[in-house]
N, C-alpha and C positions, 0 to 999 in steps of 0.2 A: 504494500500500500504506500501512499505518498511519502516521499522522503527527498524533496528537492532542497536546493540551497535556500534556506528560509530567511527572507527578509523580515517576516512577521511570524516568528516561531510560535508564539502563543496562539494566534488565530489559526495557523495551519495545523498545529498539533491538536487543537480542539476539533478541527475539521476531520483529521485522521481518525480520532476516536469515534466521532459520529458516524463516519463512513464504515468503519469496522463493525460497529453495532448494527447498522442498517443492513450491511451485506451479510452478516451472520443470520439476520432474520430471514432473508430471502434465499439463503443458500440451499435449502431443501429443493427448491424448484430450479434455481439457476445452475447449481452444480450438476444436478441430474441431467438437465438439458445439455450442458457443456460436455459431459461424458459421452453422450450419444453422438454429438457432432465429432468429437475426437475419435471415437470408434469408427466413424464413417470417413475419417481422413480429413476432417475440416476443423477450422478453429472457430471459436465463438468468444465474444466479449460483450459485457454490459457497456452501454455507450450513451453519450449525449446527456439528455435531461435526467436520465436515471442516475448517472454518476454524479451529476451536479446536485440533484436532490439528496442523494446519499450523503454527500459532503455537508449539505445544509441540515441534515437530520430530519428530512421530510419526505423520504422515499415512500411512495405508496405501493399499491399492488399492480400498477401499470409499468411493465418493464420493457425497455428497448434494448435490443441486441443487434450486433452487426457480425457478419460472417463472410468468409471467402467462398462459401457454398453458393451456387447459383439457385435461383428460386425453385426450380423443379427438384433439385436435390434437397432443399429445405423442406419441401412438402413431403418427400419420401421419409425424412427423419421425423418430422413432427406429427404426421397423421397417426401413426400407431401409438403415440405418446400422449397427445392432448385429447381432452374431451370433445373439443370442437376446433375446427380450423376454417379460416376464410382467406380467400385469395383476391379480394376486390382491389388490393393495391399491388398485385403482382406485376402489372405493367411498369411499375416504378421500383420493382425489386423487393417488395415487402410482402411478407406472409404473416397473417395474424392467427393467434391461437388462444384458447382458454384452458387453464390447467388448475386443478385443485391440488393443494399440498398441505400437509400438517405442519403448522408452525406452533411450537409449544404444545398446548393442550387443545388447540382449535384447528379446524380445517379452514383454510382461506382460499379464495378464488383469485387467480392471477390472470390479468390480461396481458398478452405478450405480443410484441411485434419484432420480427426478425428481418433485417434488411441486408441484402448483399452489398459488399463494398461497392461504392459507386461514385461517379462524378456526374454532375448535371449542369447544364447552362442553357440560358435562353439566347436565341438570336433576337435581333432587334425588332422582328415583326411577329414573333411567336408568342402565344399565350401559354404554351405548355413547355416544360423542360424536356430537353433531349437527354435521355438516360443512357449512360454507358457504365459498364461494370469495371471496377478496379481489382487489383490483385494484392493490395496491402492495406493494412489498417491505417498506416500513415497517410496514404493517398486519400483514404476515406475521411479522415479527420480534418485534413486541410480544406475540404469542401464544406465543412460545417459552418453554420452561420456565425457563432461567436465562440471565443476561446473557452468560455465556461461550459459550452456544450460540445467542446472538441476534446474531451477526456474520455478514456475508456479503461475498463478493468478486464484484462484477459482472464478467461475462466478455463479450467477450475483453479489455475495457479494463483489467482488474485494479484496478478502483476499490473501495476498502475502505469498507464501510458498517457503522457501529457506533453506532447511535443511543442505546444504553443503557449505554455505558461498559464493555462486556464486556472490552475489551483491558486496561483498568486492573484490573478484577477478576481477570483471568487472571494478570497480573503479581503481584497480591497473593495469588493462590491462594485465592480466596474465592468461595463460591456465593451469589449474590443472584438475585432475580427481576426481570424487566424492569419489571413493574408492582408492585403490592403483592403479597406472598406469599399473602394471603387470596384475592385475585382469581385468581391463578395456580392455586392449589390447588382453588378452586371450579370453575374451568374443567376441570381434570383432576386428581382426587385422587391418581392414581398418581405425579404429580410429587413427592409427599412421599417416596415410596420411592426415586424417582430421585435425590433429594438425598442420601440415604444411600448409594446406589450410586455416585454420582460422587465422594462423599467417599472411598469405599473405593478406587475405580479410580484416581483422580487424586491422592489424598492432599491434597485441598483441605479447608479449614475451611468450615463452614456458618455464614452470617451469623446473629447472635442473633435478629433479627426473623423469619428463616425458621424457626429452631428453635421459636420461640414459636408461630408459626402451625401448624407441624406438630403441636405438642402440643395446641393448642386445637381442631384440626380432624381429629384422628386418626380419629374415627369415620366421617368421610367416605370412608375407604378401603373401607368395607363395600359401597359401590355398584359398585366395580370388579370385573370378572369374575375368577374364580379363576385362569384361564389367564394373564391379564396380570400379576396379582400374582406368580404362580409364575415367570414369565419374568424379572421384575425381581429377584426374590429370587435366582434362579440367577445372574444377572449379578453381583450383589453378592457372593455366596459364591465365585464363580470369580475375583474380583478379586485384585489383589496384596495388599490389606490388608483382608480382610473384617471383622476385629475392629472397625475404625473404623466401618464402616457398620452392623454389627449392634448396636454400642453405641448408635448414634444411633436405631435402631429401638426399642431398649429404653427409653431415657430419654424419648423422646417419646410412648411409649404405642402406637406403631404395631405393635410386636411383639405387644402384647396382642390385637390384632385379626387379625393374619395368621399369627403363629407363637407362640401363647400359652405353649406348652411351654417356650420359651426363657427368658422372664423369670421363670417359675415356678422355675427352677433356682437363683435367688438365695435359697437357704435361710438362715434366720436362724441366727446363731451367738451363743452366749453363753458366759459363763465356766465354766458347768458342763458344757456339751455342745460341746466344741471339735471342729469338723469342717470339712472343706474347703467353701469357697464353690463349689458345683457349677457355677455359671454361669462363674466365672472359670476353673475347671479345664477346662471344656468348650472355652472359647476357646483355652486353651493347647494342648489336645489338637489342636484344629483347626490351629493354627499349626505344631505339630510334625508333623502329618500332611502339611501343605503342603511342609515341608522334605524329606520323604521321596519326594515325587512325582518320577517319572523321565521321563515323556513329556508334560509339560504338565499343566495343571489337570485334576483328576479329580473330577467332581461327585459321583459315588457315594461316593468316599472322604471327601470334605469333608462331605457331608451326614451320613454315618455318624459321623464324628468329632464334629461339632457336636451331634448328637442322641443319642449313645450312652448318655447317663445320664438321659434325660428321664423314665425310670421311677422315679427316686429320690424325687421329692417324694411320690409316691403310695405308696411302700413304706417310707418313713422311720419308724423306731421308736426310741424312747429306752429302752435296756435298763437293768435295775436297777443294773448296775455303772457306769452313766454313759456307756457307749459308745452310739454311734448306728449302727444297722444298716439295710441296704437290701436285705433278702433278696428274691431273684428279681426285682430291678429290671430285669435284662436281658430277661426274658420279658415283663414288663409294658411295658417300653420298646419292644420290637419291635411289640407290638400298637398302642401309641400312635403309633409311626412310620407304620404302615400306615394308620391312621385319618387322621392329619394329611396325609400325602402324597397319599392318595386324594382328600381334600377339596380339595387344591390342584391336582388333575388331572394328577399325574405319571403316567407310563406304568406299566403293570402290572409290567414287567420292572424298572424302577428302584425301584418300591416294594418289590418282592420282594427285590432285592439289598441295599438299605439296611437293611431290617428284619432280614434274615438276618445281616448284619454286627453289628448291634446285639445280636441274640440271642446271637451267638457271642463277643462281645468279652471276656467274663470266662472263657471256657473254659480259657485258658492258665494261669490262676492255680491250677488244680489240678495243674499239672505239677511244682511244687516245684523241686527241684534235679535233676530227671531221673527221678522215680519212675515215670513212665508206662511201661507195657509197649509193645512194638511194636504190639500190637493197639490200644491207646489212641491211639497216634500215627496209625495208619491211619484210625481213626474221625475224628480231628481233620481229616485231609486230606479224607476222604470228605464230611464234613459241610460243609466250606468249599467244596468243589468248585472252580468257576472263580474264586471269590472269595478263594482262598487267599493270593495275593500282597497283595491289599488287606487281608486279615485280619492278615497279618504287620505291615503298616504301621500299622494301627489299634491293634494290641496294643502295639507299641513306643511309639506316640504317647501311649498312655494312662498312661504312667509320668510323673507330674509331681511326684514327691516331691522335696523339697529335700535329703533325706538322700542324700548322694553314695554312701555305702556300699550303701544299699538299692537305689538306682538302678543301680549297677554290677552288683550281684548279679542283678537282674531281667534286665538286658541280657545277661549271661553265660548265664543260664538259657535265654533265648530263642534266643541264638546256638546253644546246644546242641540245642534242639528243631529249629531249621532244619537243622542238620547231620544230625540223625537222619532228618529227612524227605528230605533230598537223598540220603542213602545208601539208604534204602528205595526211593526212586523209581528209583534206578539199578538196584536189584535186581529190582524187580517192577512198574515202571510204575505207581506208586501213585496218580497223579492220575487214572487211568481204571480204578479198582478194579471188577472184575466177578467173578462166580463163575467157577469153572473150567469150568462147563457153561452153555450158553445155553438159552433156552426150548425150542428145537427138539430139542436133545440130551436135555433132561430128558424131553420127551414120548417120544422114542425109547427111552430107557432104561427108563422106567416103563410104556410102552405105554398112554399116556393121551392124551386129546384136550385141546385148549386149554380152560382153565377155571381156577377158583380154586385147584385143587390144584397147578397149574404155578407160580402165584405163590407159594404156600406153600413149595414146594420150592426155588424160586429164592432166596427170603429165607433159608431154612436154609443154602443153599450160600454165600450172601453173608456170613452171620455166621461160617461156618466159615472162609471166606477171610480175613476180617478178623482172626480169632483166630490162624490158623496160617500165613498167607501162602499163596503158590501151592502147590497140592497135586499138580497133574498130572492128566491125564484118568483114568487107572485108579483112583487113590486117590479122586478125586471120585465116580466111578461107584460104587465100593464103599460110600463113606459115604452116598451118596444112597439106595442100595438098603437099607442098614441102617436109615436114618431112615424110609424108606417102610414097612418092615415093622412099625415101632413105631406108625405112625399109624392103622392099622386103617381101619375104615369112615369115621371122621371126616374123614381127609384126602382120601378118595376122593369125597366128596359135594360 
């Protein structure tokens, strides 16, 4: 295990101890697999993020290996050994597997990826890397994105391989590239976004020369597919410190290429038109939303928090009295969210949910100190639907005022709204609001067949339900018949 010339012996020796402990934990599965490769005439090494995380004392059950065996040979070795094997990444030299192993007193599941030594590079017009296989682990490591990911442990001997000083960079918590950053980012431009992601995930600093290359080569990200950009952006946003990574995307100009709405939030302020820096406000809202998460990172909530005000630059107006207004920015923002997220190939459901939260994020501000009627509260719940809990968190997070009295008043008001919602839900199952009669009952009462008139009647009863609360069957039938007689031939066609 690690034994370099140590400039920071305390930090490095601590890393050694952590790594030994972590590797001993996964030895039952790692050593068993390595012996099988050795018997077949191949070598195997734990590599990349797995070695980095072992040194950081945070190695999980997702293990990355590299080998001189070609993919078809890997399949022959792994299939009789693992519970399941998948080859969706075989075009890029990667075979995946799942294996159970006893660790101490418990049986644990390990997710394993084994990748053949390789080198890959983009040409200037391609969106996909051209993969070629290598013959040595040193050649494989030099093509890795950062030095902290360019370390390996040969198995089963536990020989530490670190040709690019990754252990030292790990102890200094800095991101550098094995070769020049220009060569690394030319090989795969997505590595520029990975730098921002790792800075956010690991709370590392990015070396100045790497930042310079990211800035000068930002336009190279344009050749990377939207799906790969989206996946990297998701990992960044779901990290422990997304502000750090997002800030790096903005200052290097990468955000201008992949999420231009974000840097556009840096509205200019001057002595005559003092208003919030919407970019800084959005980052604070994101952080406050993260603080309210209950069951782990919530990508929909985080995206909504980050993007909730992206309609402001397009709706900004300087009023005659010196104020700045952003009328209907929530509606404009929701449309912008749909366009950007669709371009980044997010799922339709996620696009719909984030856009809806952005559209609704200002609704509460009409509540005042509790002036809403029960009908208005019902509409708020109905419009939020299954997003209500997220809307609660987004609305609370959107208060970033430094005025403690104002912040406390807003919090009390929202407490009051949530209490009213809870009481109404107890009374009438508010989160599943429906008319007192369903479509079949409407048809029976009115003696009509399925058609537009049933939809009109349903909508009428729903509005009545929102206004008055539950009516009961008889009252609903009477109201429906009265409405029907007023519709005449128009409703019947």
